[in-house]
N, C-alpha and C positions, 0 to 999 in steps of 0.2 A: 639826220642825213647830210646836212650841210657840212658838219665837221668831217664826216667820212669822205665827202667829195674833195674837200680841201686837203685832207691827208693824202688822198690818192694823187692829187695835183702836185703836192710837195714831193712825194716819193718819186713820181715820174720825172720831174725836173731835176731832182737830185741825181737820179740814175743817168739822166741824159746829159748832165754836165752844165746846166744853166737854163736860164729863162728862154722863151721862144725868140725874143728879140736878139739875144746873143747868138742863138743857133742860126737865125737868118743871116746875120752878118758873117758868121764863120762859114756858112755854106756859100755865100757870095765870094768869099776869099778862096774857095776851092777845097774846103774841108769836107770830105766825103761822108764822114760820120754825121756831121751836122746836116748835110743834105738829106740823108736817110731819115733823120729825126724830123725835119720839116715835112718830108713826104708823108711820114707817119701821122703828123698832126693833121695834114690835109685829108688823108684817108680816114682818120678817126672822126673828123668832123662830118665827112660824107656819110659814114656808117651811122653815126649818131642821129643825123637828120633822116636818113632813110628808114631806120628801124624805130622811130618814135621815142628815142631816148633823150634827145635834146629838149631843154626847157624852152617855153614860149611865154608870151604875156599871159596866156591862159593858165600857166602853171607847169608843173613837172609832167614829163611824158609817162605813159603807163608802165614802161620798163626801166625807168630811171634808177630806182633803188637797186634792182638786180644788177644793172650795168655798173654802178658804183662799187658794189661788193665784189663782183667778178673782176673789175679792174684793179681793185686794191689787193685782192688775193694774187692776181697775176704779177703785179709789181713786186709784192713781197716775195713771191717765188723767184723772180728774176734777181732780186737783191740778195737773197740768201744763197742761191746757187751760182751766182756769177762772181763770188768773192775768190780772190787768189789764195792759194794755200801758202803758208809761211815758207815752204821749201822753194816755191817758185818766185818769191819776191827778191831773192838774191841779194 
């Protein structure tokens, strides 16, 4: 499960254009896309803690495995369907 969670993390940051630190700096510089990314990070953390998905010192949450798989499928869907067609690349 740890490998799938890191794969999801890698895919999310690749689609987002960089690590969270870079996105914070770019949002402070006025980049709206980075600001949306940072707000998504905050909302995702809130959702993870409210629905028992986040890990704690006691171990993984009861829904952690399902959340990782759903997140990986969602990110793969976004990656596949957000590609530009060769005709639009000009």
